[in-house]
C-alpha positions, -999 to +999 in steps of 0.1 A: +779+361-001+790+332-022+794+311+009+758+316+018+734+293-001+714+310-029+681+302-013+692+318+020+703+349+001+668+352-014+652+348+020+675+374+035+666+398+007+630+391+013+632+398+050+652+430+046+629+441+018+598+437+040+616+456+068+626+485+045+591+486+030+574+489+063+599+516+073+593+535+041+556+534+045+555+541+083+579+570+081+566+582+047+600+581+031+594+588-005+630+585-014+633+550+000+602+539-018+616+553-050+649+536-045+633+503-038+611+507-069+642+515-090+662+485-078+634+461-083+624+476-116+660+473-130+662+436-119+629+428-138+641+449-167+673+429-170+653+396-169+630+408-196+659+419-217+670+382-220+635+369-227+632+371-266+666+355-274+663+330-246+628+318-256+637+315-293+670+297-290+658+275-261+628+262-280+646+258-313+674+237-296+649+218-275+628+208-305+659+197-325+672+178-294+641+156-295+658+138-324+681+122-298+653+113-274+638+078-275+600+079-280+601+117-283+566+119-297+552+099-268+570+121-243+557+153-259+521+140-259+524+128-223+538+162-213+509+180-229+484+157-213+499+163-178+499+200-185+462+198-193+454+175-163+471+197-137+456+229-153+421+213-150+427+204-114+440+240-107+410+257-124+386+234-105+402+245-072+399+281-083+362+277-092+355+258-060+371+285-038+352+312-057+319+294-050+328+289-013+342+324-006+321+347-029+351+370-033+330+398-049+302+399-024+302+430-002+332+446-020+331+483-015+344+494-048+327+515-075+327+494-107+317+525-127+351+540-120+369+509-134+385+511-169+395+483-191+433+476-191+453+486-221+463+450-228+433+428-234+427+394-249+400+377-270+399+345-289+402+364-322+432+384-309+447+353-294+445+332-326+455+360-350+482+372-326+500+339-327+514+345-363+535+377-365+532+400-395+569+408-391+593+383-375+616+411-365+587+430-349+580+400-327+614+404-311+614+441-309+580+442-292+588+412-270+557+393-281+566+360-265+536+341-280+547+350-315+584+342-307+573+307-294+554+302-327+584+312-348+607+290-327+585+259-329+582+263-367+619+269-372+629+241-348+605+216-365+619+226-399+655+222-387+646+188-373+632+177-406+661+192-427+686+171-407+723+175-413+720+205-436+706+225-407+733+216-383+753+249-387+721+268-379+714+246-349+750+249-336+746+287-339+715+286-318+732+264-292+760+289-289+736+318-286+716+299-260+748+293-240+757+330-242+723+342-232+720+318-203+754+328-191+745+364-191+711+356-175+729+337-147+748+369-139+714+386-136+700+358-114+730+362-090+715+397-084+682+381-073+687+388-036+691+425-043+662+424-068+641+406-041+649+434-017+637+461-041+607+442-054+593+431-020+602+464-004+584+485-030+554+462-028+551+466+010+557+503+008+532+509-020+504+485-011+492+490+024+462+476+042+441+505+031+444+493-005+442+456+002+413+457+027+385+459+002+401+430-018+413+410+012+389+381+006+399+379-030+436+381-023+433+355+004+414+332-019+441+335-046+469+327-021+449+298-006+442+284-040+478+285-051+489+271-018+465+241-022+480+234-057+516+239-045+515+220-013+486+195-017+479+188-054+516+186-066+528+165-037+499+141-041+506+137-078+543+132-072+536+105-045+508+087-064+516+091-101+554+093-098+560+072-066+583+100-054+590+117-021+575+152-024+599+167+002+628+158-021+611+176-049+607+208-030+643+205-018+655+205-054+630+229-069+629+255-040+655+279-056+634+282-088+601+286-069+617+313-047+631+332-077+597+330-094+580+344-064+601+375-064+608+380-101+572+373-112+586+359-145+584+322-155+606+328-185+632+347-165+633+319-140+636+292-168+674+286-165+670+280-127+640+258-133+658+237-159+688+232-137+665+223-108+647+197-129+680+182-141+692+181-105+661+161-097+672+135-121+652+143-152+673+135-183+688+167-198+675+159-233+639+157-221+643+186-196+656+209-224+623+204-242+598+202-213+610+232-193+612+259-221+579+246-234+563+247-199+578+282-192+557+296-220+525+275-218+522+259-183+505+285-161+485+269-133+486+301-112+482+328-138+460+309-163+439+286-140+434+296-104+436+334-108+412+339-138+387+315-123+385+334-091+388+368-109+359+359-132+337+350-103+348+382-085+340+404-115+306+387-121+296+393-084+307+429-084+287+436-116+257+416-104+260+389-131+249+353-122+271+326-136+257+292-146+272+257-150+280+265-187+300+296-176+321+275-152+327+250-179+338+278-202+362+290-175+378+256-173+380+253-211+397+287-214+422+278-186+432+245-202+433+256-238+442+293-236+470+294-211+496+300-238+482+335-240+501+344-208+533+334-225+554+334-194+555+372-189+549+392-158+512+395-151+481+376-162+459+404-175+457+390-210+445+357-197+420+374-174+405+395-202+404+365-225+383+347-198+361+378-192+354+383-229+346+346-233+320+348-205+307+382-218+317+400-186+328+437-186+365+439-194+366+470-171+362+445-142+399+436-147+407+473-139+394+467-103+422+442-097+451+460-114+462+478-082+470+446-063+482+426-093+519+426-083+510+412-049+489+384-065+515+378-093+541+366-069+523+335-057+508+329-091+542+328-107+556+306-080+528+281-087+535+283-124+571+274-120+565+246-095+541+231-121+566+235-148+591+214-127+565+189-115+553+177-148+586+166-164+596+150-131+564+129-131+567+120-168+603+110-164+594+089-133+566+071-151+588+065-182+615+050-160+641+075-171+643+095-139+676+091-120+662+081-086+696+086-068+698+121-081+663+128-071+668+115-035+699+137-031+684+168-046+688+199-025+719+187-008+741+211-029+734+247-036+720+254-070+744+282-077+780+274-068+811+294-079+831+263-088+803+248-109+810+248-146+783+224-158+767+233-191+733+250-190+723+243-226+709+210-238+732+182-249+735+183-287+714+158-305 
């Protein structure tokens, strides 16, 4: 298998998973569906296991590494601005598609039977939930947003302390290397995980379930495709003066893994390596990619909540005005950190619904097909997390153009490759 390129392995797992899923559904093979569910679930569980230590150590090291980056403050500001600009474009596309397609009109679902999801979000919960009451509890519960907060504070403090904090920083670099190494072992299992995840999705979600929500599902996929294959290429070509095809050649493995794993954070090591292969300086990539993996969510936090809010409003017979659409855009640009790179976008959706005063139970109407939607949403997230640092580096004149032009000519995962995954020490 090592002789087969990693991206081809993912595609083979995808095709075989679809075939087994159709077989399990057509022949009503409960044991096969259960097996596929177990295989896919274990893969995602292994990814989630690495999330808390990976996020904390990656952000601490990336913040400290800014000390060795020229014009670090300007780079950070430009990264945030590009995050906001692309999020605004994405949410505008989501709102536009919602107005064009009316995804909730004629939906034959009983809203009275919908219940609010167990995980919900509001601005108060979002703001108060950032600061943990117990730092250990944040890691035990896997609360990524709180872990990000702790890591940013600790990283900034270590940066200001200077040499006295170097032993602590070195410990975090070592832990990051260990976690990333273990995570790469999990990522090598991605073709098998793909088989299980896609197979279970096909076996579990047939047309009978998707039919009532076909218009909404199509709108989400079209919206994400527009951002992926129109907006990002245009920005790369116009703002970065770069060939978009070379970008996709280099970033394809990360986008593919994101599609099947449904985890931006779990994909982060592949995303960072892809970005570095595209010629982005490692010192900057080690800051931008971990930060983007927890806050840059064009699929989950922009396109999807915009369409879902319009869908819920139409199902419940609520008319939205211009102010409501502006609120959707505001929530998408400012509140995307609420998704925190985890599988699913329910928190972001309920945050949007609560801001608009729409019934939170409306989110329950979409829970059944959320795994299907989350695949394309996460792929869009990860592509955006790679696009922004590439554009910023190109505009700053620090992008290695030769590396960019040759991206994709080598497999991302090679047995002989021993390059470091962690950021270069500051």
